[in-house]
C-alpha positions in Angstrom: -0.1 13.6 56.7 -0.4 10.0 54.9 -2.1 11.6 52.0 0.7 14.2 51.5 3.3 11.2 51.6 1.4 9.1 49.2 1.1 12.2 46.7 5.0 12.8 47.4 5.5 9.3 46.6 3.5 9.4 43.2 5.1 12.6 42.2 8.6 11.1 42.6 7.6 8.1 40.6 6.1 9.9 37.9 9.2 12.1 37.8 11.4 9.3 37.8 9.6 7.6 34.8 9.6 10.9 32.8 13.1 11.5 33.5 14.1 7.7 32.4 11.5 8.6 29.2 13.5 11.5 28.3 17.1 10.3 29.1 16.9 7.0 27.0 18.2 7.5 23.5 15.6 7.9 21.0 15.5 5.6 17.9 17.5 6.4 15.0 15.9 8.3 12.3 14.6 6.5 9.3 16.1 7.1 6.1 16.3 5.3 2.6 19.2 3.5 2.0 21.1 5.0 -1.0 22.4 1.4 -2.2 25.6 1.0 -4.1 26.4 2.8 -7.4 24.5 2.2 -10.4 25.6 -0.2 -12.7 24.7 -0.9 -16.4 24.3 -4.5 -17.4 24.0 -5.3 -21.0 20.9 -7.1 -21.7 20.5 -9.7 -24.4 17.4 -9.2 -26.3 16.1 -12.7 -27.9 14.0 -13.2 -30.7 11.0 -10.8 -30.9 7.8 -13.2 -31.2 4.5 -12.2 -31.0 1.7 -13.5 -28.6 -0.5 -16.0 -30.5 -2.9 -18.4 -29.7 -3.6 -22.2 -31.0 -7.1 -23.0 -30.1 -7.3 -21.7 -26.6 -4.0 -21.7 -25.6 -1.3 -19.0 -25.6 1.9 -19.5 -27.6 4.9 -17.2 -27.9 8.2 -18.5 -29.8 6.6 -22.0 -30.3 6.3 -22.0 -26.5 3.1 -22.5 -24.7 2.7 -19.7 -22.2 -0.3 -18.7 -19.8 0.1 -21.6 -17.4 -2.8 -23.3 -19.0 -5.3 -20.3 -18.6 -7.7 -20.1 -21.8 -6.4 -17.5 -24.2 -9.1 -14.5 -25.0 -10.4 -14.6 -28.6 -8.8 -11.2 -29.5 -5.3 -12.7 -29.4 -4.6 -13.6 -33.1 -4.6 -17.3 -34.0 -1.5 -19.1 -35.3 -1.5 -20.9 -38.6 
């Protein structure tokens, strides 16, 4: 008799947990945010300068670039 009550109690707990799990609202479906309207922005294009090197430093438009890394030898050297 005691085992029947224990089994009945366990069935009630499991049934209640299952009922709560099924009735709780599920998370919203994931979807990509469409974003706002596409806006075209005019782009100012500066002077087109070639990448050159002076010694082992990279130079573009008379400005050092490359954050101090050594320029590879295949980059043409500026005269």
